[in-house]
N, CA, C and O atoms as CSV, one atom per row, in Angstrom:
chain,resi,resn,atom,element,x,y,z
A,1,MET,N,N,40.953,-31.694,76.035
A,1,MET,CA,C,41.153,-32.377,77.298
A,1,MET,C,C,40.331,-31.654,78.365
A,1,MET,O,O,40.356,-30.428,78.473
A,2,LYS,N,N,39.617,-32.437,79.132
A,2,LYS,CA,C,38.828,-31.880,80.221
A,2,LYS,C,C,39.480,-32.266,81.547
A,2,LYS,O,O,39.849,-33.424,81.743
A,3,GLU,N,N,39.621,-31.318,82.441
A,3,GLU,CA,C,40.186,-31.599,83.757
A,3,GLU,C,C,39.073,-32.027,84.698
A,3,GLU,O,O,37.978,-31.464,84.686
A,4,ILE,N,N,39.369,-33.039,85.518
A,4,ILE,CA,C,38.393,-33.538,86.479
A,4,ILE,C,C,39.011,-33.591,87.870
A,4,ILE,O,O,40.229,-33.509,88.031
A,5,SER,N,N,38.151,-33.730,88.867
A,5,SER,CA,C,38.584,-33.827,90.266
A,5,SER,C,C,38.569,-35.288,90.703
A,5,SER,O,O,38.096,-36.160,89.975
A,6,LYS,N,N,39.094,-35.544,91.907
A,6,LYS,CA,C,39.065,-36.904,92.449
A,6,LYS,C,C,37.632,-37.405,92.598
A,6,LYS,O,O,37.364,-38.588,92.391
A,7,GLU,N,N,36.719,-36.522,92.953
A,7,GLU,CA,C,35.303,-36.908,93.078
A,7,GLU,C,C,34.766,-37.422,91.749
A,7,GLU,O,O,34.062,-38.432,91.713
A,8,GLU,N,N,35.087,-36.746,90.674
A,8,GLU,CA,C,34.605,-37.131,89.346
A,8,GLU,C,C,35.253,-38.419,88.842
A,8,GLU,O,O,34.693,-39.097,87.981
A,9,LEU,N,N,36.411,-38.755,89.363
A,9,LEU,CA,C,37.114,-39.966,88.949
A,9,LEU,C,C,36.270,-41.215,89.203
A,9,LEU,O,O,36.415,-42.217,88.502
A,10,LYS,N,N,35.404,-41.158,90.188
A,10,LYS,CA,C,34.556,-42.301,90.537
A,10,LYS,C,C,33.590,-42.669,89.414
A,10,LYS,O,O,33.046,-43.774,89.408
A,11,ASP,N,N,33.372,-41.769,88.474
A,11,ASP,CA,C,32.450,-42.007,87.374
A,11,ASP,C,C,33.071,-42.818,86.236
A,11,ASP,O,O,32.386,-43.144,85.267
A,12,PHE,N,N,34.359,-43.146,86.343
A,12,PHE,CA,C,35.056,-43.874,85.294
A,12,PHE,C,C,35.247,-45.339,85.686
A,12,PHE,O,O,35.439,-45.665,86.857
A,13,LYS,N,N,35.192,-46.215,84.679
A,13,LYS,CA,C,35.463,-47.640,84.898
A,13,LYS,C,C,36.972,-47.851,84.959
A,13,LYS,O,O,37.745,-47.027,84.471
A,14,ASP,N,N,37.384,-48.975,85.571
A,14,ASP,CA,C,38.814,-49.302,85.655
A,14,ASP,C,C,39.500,-49.272,84.289
A,14,ASP,O,O,40.616,-48.766,84.168
A,15,SER,N,N,38.848,-49.803,83.278
A,15,SER,CA,C,39.485,-49.877,81.954
A,15,SER,C,C,39.737,-48.494,81.356
A,15,SER,O,O,40.571,-48.356,80.461
A,16,GLU,N,N,39.033,-47.476,81.833
A,16,GLU,CA,C,39.175,-46.130,81.294
A,16,GLU,C,C,40.235,-45.302,82.014
A,16,GLU,O,O,40.605,-44.227,81.540
A,17,ILE,N,N,40.724,-45.786,83.142
A,17,ILE,CA,C,41.723,-45.050,83.928
A,17,ILE,C,C,43.118,-45.500,83.517
A,17,ILE,O,O,43.429,-46.691,83.537
A,18,VAL,N,N,43.950,-44.542,83.148
A,18,VAL,CA,C,45.342,-44.817,82.767
A,18,VAL,C,C,46.234,-44.085,83.760
A,18,VAL,O,O,46.298,-42.856,83.770
A,19,ASP,N,N,46.917,-44.857,84.592
A,19,ASP,CA,C,47.820,-44.318,85.607
A,19,ASP,C,C,49.226,-44.323,85.019
A,19,ASP,O,O,49.791,-45.390,84.781
A,20,VAL,N,N,49.796,-43.149,84.783
A,20,VAL,CA,C,51.079,-43.046,84.081
A,20,VAL,C,C,52.289,-42.981,85.015
A,20,VAL,O,O,53.396,-42.654,84.587
A,21,ARG,N,N,52.071,-43.291,86.280
A,21,ARG,CA,C,53.205,-43.327,87.213
A,21,ARG,C,C,54.041,-44.580,86.975
A,21,ARG,O,O,53.622,-45.493,86.263
A,22,GLU,N,N,55.213,-44.612,87.571
A,22,GLU,CA,C,56.074,-45.787,87.476
A,22,GLU,C,C,55.448,-46.958,88.242
A,22,GLU,O,O,54.612,-46.756,89.124
A,23,LYS,N,N,55.850,-48.152,87.905
A,23,LYS,CA,C,55.255,-49.361,88.489
A,23,LYS,C,C,55.358,-49.393,90.018
A,23,LYS,O,O,54.416,-49.829,90.680
A,24,ILE,N,N,56.458,-48.950,90.583
A,24,ILE,CA,C,56.620,-48.954,92.034
A,24,ILE,C,C,55.638,-47.975,92.693
A,24,ILE,O,O,55.090,-48.262,93.757
A,25,GLU,N,N,55.421,-46.825,92.058
A,25,GLU,CA,C,54.454,-45.859,92.588
A,25,GLU,C,C,53.050,-46.457,92.564
A,25,GLU,O,O,52.285,-46.317,93.518
A,26,PHE,N,N,52.725,-47.124,91.463
A,26,PHE,CA,C,51.406,-47.747,91.313
A,26,PHE,C,C,51.196,-48.848,92.344
A,26,PHE,O,O,50.108,-48.979,92.905
A,27,SER,N,N,52.238,-49.639,92.595
A,27,SER,CA,C,52.101,-50.737,93.556
A,27,SER,C,C,51.969,-50.223,94.992
A,27,SER,O,O,51.366,-50.888,95.834
A,28,ASN,N,N,52.525,-49.049,95.273
A,28,ASN,CA,C,52.421,-48.471,96.613
A,28,ASN,C,C,51.040,-47.898,96.905
A,28,ASN,O,O,50.560,-47.972,98.036
A,29,TYR,N,N,50.400,-47.323,95.879
A,29,TYR,CA,C,49.058,-46.756,96.043
A,29,TYR,C,C,48.444,-46.565,94.666
A,29,TYR,O,O,49.074,-46.006,93.767
A,30,ASN,N,N,47.207,-47.032,94.504
A,30,ASN,CA,C,46.512,-46.795,93.248
A,30,ASN,C,C,45.012,-46.754,93.464
A,30,ASN,O,O,44.513,-47.172,94.509
A,31,VAL,N,N,44.306,-46.254,92.483
A,31,VAL,CA,C,42.848,-46.163,92.536
A,31,VAL,C,C,42.217,-47.107,91.520
A,31,VAL,O,O,41.049,-46.961,91.162
A,32,GLY,N,N,43.001,-48.071,91.062
A,32,GLY,CA,C,42.525,-48.982,90.034
A,32,GLY,C,C,43.023,-48.531,88.677
A,32,GLY,O,O,43.923,-47.698,88.570
A,33,GLY,N,N,42.437,-49.082,87.666
A,33,GLY,CA,C,42.848,-48.722,86.318
A,33,GLY,C,C,44.083,-49.475,85.871
A,33,GLY,O,O,44.524,-50.431,86.508
A,34,ARG,N,N,44.625,-49.017,84.760
A,34,ARG,CA,C,45.807,-49.639,84.168
A,34,ARG,C,C,47.036,-48.803,84.457
A,34,ARG,O,O,47.006,-47.575,84.383
A,35,ASN,N,N,48.099,-49.478,84.782
A,35,ASN,CA,C,49.368,-48.793,84.988
A,35,ASN,C,C,50.152,-48.854,83.685
A,35,ASN,O,O,50.628,-49.914,83.278
A,36,ILE,N,N,50.276,-47.708,83.045
A,36,ILE,CA,C,51.079,-47.586,81.829
A,36,ILE,C,C,52.037,-46.421,82.061
A,36,ILE,O,O,51.678,-45.268,81.825
A,37,PRO,N,N,53.263,-46.717,82.526
A,37,PRO,CA,C,54.222,-45.632,82.747
A,37,PRO,C,C,54.359,-44.765,81.494
A,37,PRO,O,O,54.317,-45.273,80.374
A,38,ALA,N,N,54.519,-43.486,81.684
A,38,ALA,CA,C,54.549,-42.526,80.579
A,38,ALA,C,C,55.516,-42.928,79.472
A,38,ALA,O,O,55.202,-42.774,78.292
A,39,HIS,N,N,56.682,-43.437,79.837
A,39,HIS,CA,C,57.677,-43.788,78.819
A,39,HIS,C,C,57.303,-45.042,78.026
A,39,HIS,O,O,57.970,-45.355,77.039
A,40,GLU,N,N,56.255,-45.771,78.430
A,40,GLU,CA,C,55.807,-46.968,77.711
A,40,GLU,C,C,54.524,-46.719,76.920
A,40,GLU,O,O,53.983,-47.649,76.321
A,41,LEU,N,N,54.040,-45.509,76.908
A,41,LEU,CA,C,52.747,-45.185,76.329
A,41,LEU,C,C,52.581,-45.659,74.880
A,41,LEU,O,O,51.541,-46.217,74.530
A,42,ASN,N,N,53.575,-45.446,74.054
A,42,ASN,CA,C,53.460,-45.803,72.635
A,42,ASN,C,C,53.174,-47.285,72.414
A,42,ASN,O,O,52.580,-47.649,71.399
A,43,TYR,N,N,53.583,-48.140,73.335
A,43,TYR,CA,C,53.344,-49.579,73.194
A,43,TYR,C,C,51.864,-49.930,73.391
A,43,TYR,O,O,51.437,-51.019,73.007
A,44,TYR,N,N,51.089,-49.037,73.976
A,44,TYR,CA,C,49.696,-49.329,74.335
A,44,TYR,C,C,48.662,-48.537,73.541
A,44,TYR,O,O,47.466,-48.659,73.806
A,45,ILE,N,N,49.084,-47.749,72.599
A,45,ILE,CA,C,48.155,-46.893,71.854
A,45,ILE,C,C,47.040,-47.700,71.188
A,45,ILE,O,O,45.872,-47.321,71.272
A,46,GLU,N,N,47.385,-48.802,70.531
A,46,GLU,CA,C,46.357,-49.600,69.846
A,46,GLU,C,C,45.322,-50.127,70.830
A,46,GLU,O,O,44.129,-50.138,70.527
A,47,ASP,N,N,45.760,-50.558,71.988
A,47,ASP,CA,C,44.840,-51.059,73.006
A,47,ASP,C,C,43.941,-49.939,73.536
A,47,ASP,O,O,42.754,-50.159,73.776
A,48,LEU,N,N,44.493,-48.758,73.716
A,48,LEU,CA,C,43.731,-47.629,74.244
A,48,LEU,C,C,42.668,-47.148,73.258
A,48,LEU,O,O,41.673,-46.552,73.669
A,49,LYS,N,N,42.863,-47.396,71.978
A,49,LYS,CA,C,41.893,-46.992,70.961
A,49,LYS,C,C,40.549,-47.682,71.140
A,49,LYS,O,O,39.549,-47.233,70.581
A,50,LYS,N,N,40.506,-48.757,71.903
A,50,LYS,CA,C,39.274,-49.528,72.103
A,50,LYS,C,C,38.326,-48.878,73.113
A,50,LYS,O,O,37.159,-49.260,73.197
A,51,GLU,N,N,38.809,-47.915,73.868
A,51,GLU,CA,C,37.993,-47.286,74.910
A,51,GLU,C,C,37.152,-46.141,74.344
A,51,GLU,O,O,37.520,-45.516,73.349
A,52,GLU,N,N,36.027,-45.883,74.990
A,52,GLU,CA,C,35.155,-44.775,74.584
A,52,GLU,C,C,35.660,-43.443,75.132
A,52,GLU,O,O,35.429,-42.390,74.537
A,53,LYS,N,N,36.355,-43.499,76.278
A,53,LYS,CA,C,36.925,-42.308,76.895
A,53,LYS,C,C,38.055,-42.776,77.802
A,53,LYS,O,O,38.104,-43.939,78.203
A,54,LEU,N,N,38.962,-41.856,78.120
A,54,LEU,CA,C,40.094,-42.177,78.987
A,54,LEU,C,C,40.323,-41.046,79.976
A,54,LEU,O,O,40.147,-39.871,79.652
A,55,VAL,N,N,40.718,-41.420,81.184
A,55,VAL,CA,C,41.154,-40.424,82.161
A,55,VAL,C,C,42.585,-40.776,82.549
A,55,VAL,O,O,42.884,-41.923,82.880
A,56,VAL,N,N,43.460,-39.786,82.504
A,56,VAL,CA,C,44.883,-39.982,82.761
A,56,VAL,C,C,45.199,-39.420,84.144
A,56,VAL,O,O,44.831,-38.292,84.470
A,57,VAL,N,N,45.897,-40.238,84.960
A,57,VAL,CA,C,46.226,-39.831,86.327
A,57,VAL,C,C,47.713,-40.056,86.613
A,57,VAL,O,O,48.360,-40.889,85.979
A,58,CYS,N,N,48.238,-39.302,87.572
A,58,CYS,CA,C,49.594,-39.499,88.087
A,58,CYS,C,C,49.602,-39.017,89.534
A,58,CYS,O,O,48.538,-38.806,90.115
A,59,SER,N,N,50.764,-38.842,90.116
A,59,SER,CA,C,50.833,-38.481,91.530
A,59,SER,C,C,50.430,-37.033,91.800
A,59,SER,O,O,49.735,-36.766,92.781
A,60,ASN,N,N,50.850,-36.094,90.952
A,60,ASN,CA,C,50.553,-34.684,91.241
A,60,ASN,C,C,49.921,-33.923,90.080
A,60,ASN,O,O,49.665,-32.725,90.201
A,61,GLY,N,N,49.669,-34.587,88.973
A,61,GLY,CA,C,49.023,-33.955,87.834
A,61,GLY,C,C,49.953,-33.476,86.738
A,61,GLY,O,O,49.482,-33.103,85.664
A,62,MET,N,N,51.252,-33.472,86.970
A,62,MET,CA,C,52.200,-32.974,85.968
A,62,MET,C,C,52.365,-33.961,84.802
A,62,MET,O,O,52.131,-33.605,83.647
A,63,ARG,N,N,52.768,-35.192,85.110
A,63,ARG,CA,C,52.968,-36.196,84.054
A,63,ARG,C,C,51.676,-36.467,83.304
A,63,ARG,O,O,51.661,-36.563,82.076
A,64,SER,N,N,50.583,-36.589,84.066
A,64,SER,CA,C,49.316,-36.918,83.416
A,64,SER,C,C,48.841,-35.791,82.498
A,64,SER,O,O,48.186,-36.060,81.491
A,65,SER,N,N,49.150,-34.558,82.819
A,65,SER,CA,C,48.787,-33.443,81.952
A,65,SER,C,C,49.504,-33.552,80.605
A,65,SER,O,O,48.899,-33.349,79.552
A,66,ILE,N,N,50.778,-33.868,80.649
A,66,ILE,CA,C,51.564,-34.016,79.422
A,66,ILE,C,C,51.058,-35.200,78.613
A,66,ILE,O,O,50.847,-35.085,77.406
A,67,VAL,N,N,50.862,-36.344,79.277
A,67,VAL,CA,C,50.402,-37.548,78.588
A,67,VAL,C,C,49.001,-37.336,78.012
A,67,VAL,O,O,48.718,-37.800,76.908
A,68,ALA,N,N,48.140,-36.660,78.724
A,68,ALA,CA,C,46.783,-36.397,78.221
A,68,ALA,C,C,46.839,-35.595,76.924
A,68,ALA,O,O,46.075,-35.865,75.997
A,69,ARG,N,N,47.728,-34.621,76.850
A,69,ARG,CA,C,47.872,-33.842,75.615
A,69,ARG,C,C,48.403,-34.696,74.465
A,69,ARG,O,O,47.982,-34.532,73.320
A,70,VAL,N,N,49.317,-35.596,74.770
A,70,VAL,CA,C,49.839,-36.518,73.743
A,70,VAL,C,C,48.715,-37.433,73.256
A,70,VAL,O,O,48.563,-37.653,72.055
A,71,LEU,N,N,47.930,-37.963,74.196
A,71,LEU,CA,C,46.829,-38.855,73.821
A,71,LEU,C,C,45.775,-38.132,72.999
A,71,LEU,O,O,45.179,-38.731,72.103
A,72,GLU,N,N,45.535,-36.876,73.278
A,72,GLU,CA,C,44.577,-36.106,72.471
A,72,GLU,C,C,44.993,-36.084,71.005
A,72,GLU,O,O,44.143,-36.127,70.116
A,73,LYS,N,N,46.274,-36.020,70.754
A,73,LYS,CA,C,46.765,-36.004,69.376
A,73,LYS,C,C,46.737,-37.390,68.747
A,73,LYS,O,O,46.371,-37.544,67.582
A,74,LYS,N,N,47.126,-38.401,69.524
A,74,LYS,CA,C,47.211,-39.763,68.987
A,74,LYS,C,C,45.851,-40.453,68.901
A,74,LYS,O,O,45.654,-41.334,68.065
A,75,LEU,N,N,44.914,-40.054,69.765
A,75,LEU,CA,C,43.583,-40.656,69.824
A,75,LEU,C,C,42.535,-39.561,69.667
A,75,LEU,O,O,41.700,-39.358,70.548
A,76,ALA,N,N,42.584,-38.877,68.568
A,76,ALA,CA,C,41.781,-37.662,68.372
A,76,ALA,C,C,40.276,-37.864,68.514
A,76,ALA,O,O,39.563,-36.904,68.806
A,77,THR,N,N,39.775,-39.072,68.320
A,77,THR,CA,C,38.324,-39.292,68.387
A,77,THR,C,C,37.834,-39.712,69.770
A,77,THR,O,O,36.631,-39.870,69.976
A,78,ILE,N,N,38.746,-39.892,70.711
A,78,ILE,CA,C,38.378,-40.349,72.055
A,78,ILE,C,C,38.482,-39.181,73.046
A,78,ILE,O,O,39.510,-38.506,73.101
A,79,PRO,N,N,37.428,-38.943,73.821
A,79,PRO,CA,C,37.520,-37.889,74.847
A,79,PRO,C,C,38.582,-38.246,75.893
A,79,PRO,O,O,38.599,-39.358,76.421
A,80,ILE,N,N,39.449,-37.303,76.178
A,80,ILE,CA,C,40.529,-37.498,77.142
A,80,ILE,C,C,40.276,-36.577,78.334
A,80,ILE,O,O,40.001,-35.388,78.175
A,81,PHE,N,N,40.376,-37.157,79.535
A,81,PHE,CA,C,40.195,-36.425,80.782
A,81,PHE,C,C,41.495,-36.488,81.576
A,81,PHE,O,O,42.293,-37.411,81.411
A,82,HIS,N,N,41.693,-35.509,82.425
A,82,HIS,CA,C,42.930,-35.408,83.204
A,82,HIS,C,C,42.580,-35.128,84.656
A,82,HIS,O,O,41.854,-34.181,84.956
A,83,LEU,N,N,43.107,-35.969,85.570
A,83,LEU,CA,C,42.905,-35.734,86.991
A,83,LEU,C,C,43.819,-34.606,87.417
A,83,LEU,O,O,45.021,-34.803,87.596
A,84,THR,N,N,43.256,-33.440,87.577
A,84,THR,CA,C,44.034,-32.216,87.722
A,84,THR,C,C,44.928,-32.186,88.959
A,84,THR,O,O,46.071,-31.740,88.861
A,85,GLU,N,N,44.453,-32.643,90.118
A,85,GLU,CA,C,45.279,-32.536,91.333
A,85,GLU,C,C,46.139,-33.766,91.589
A,85,GLU,O,O,46.926,-33.772,92.536
A,86,GLY,N,N,46.013,-34.789,90.783
A,86,GLY,CA,C,46.806,-36.000,90.972
A,86,GLY,C,C,46.316,-36.851,92.134
A,86,GLY,O,O,45.334,-36.525,92.801
A,87,LEU,N,N,47.026,-37.949,92.356
A,87,LEU,CA,C,46.646,-38.930,93.367
A,87,LEU,C,C,47.352,-38.738,94.703
A,87,LEU,O,O,47.146,-39.531,95.621
A,88,ALA,N,N,48.176,-37.707,94.833
A,88,ALA,CA,C,48.937,-37.493,96.056
A,88,ALA,C,C,48.048,-37.594,97.275
A,88,ALA,O,O,46.933,-37.073,97.301
A,89,LEU,N,N,48.562,-38.275,98.287
A,89,LEU,CA,C,47.783,-38.472,99.520
A,89,LEU,C,C,47.842,-37.256,100.411
A,89,LEU,O,O,47.244,-37.249,101.487
């Protein structure tokens, strides 16, 4: 897993961004991408396998760090990135 900054996030397409916050958090503020709450991740694994790379984001970097490590194991052939400081305003 590679950690990235908010500046580097601009280099990713919407389909590659996975926002693991809850739906209400995503609706209040987001940077695009897909909203897949952490507890629903297993339902989307097959769909995520279609991407060449993924960046995982959340509000402060805690949830996304955990989810990024899980995705590294479940999607071993896909590069996984983690927005280290989160999306907090």
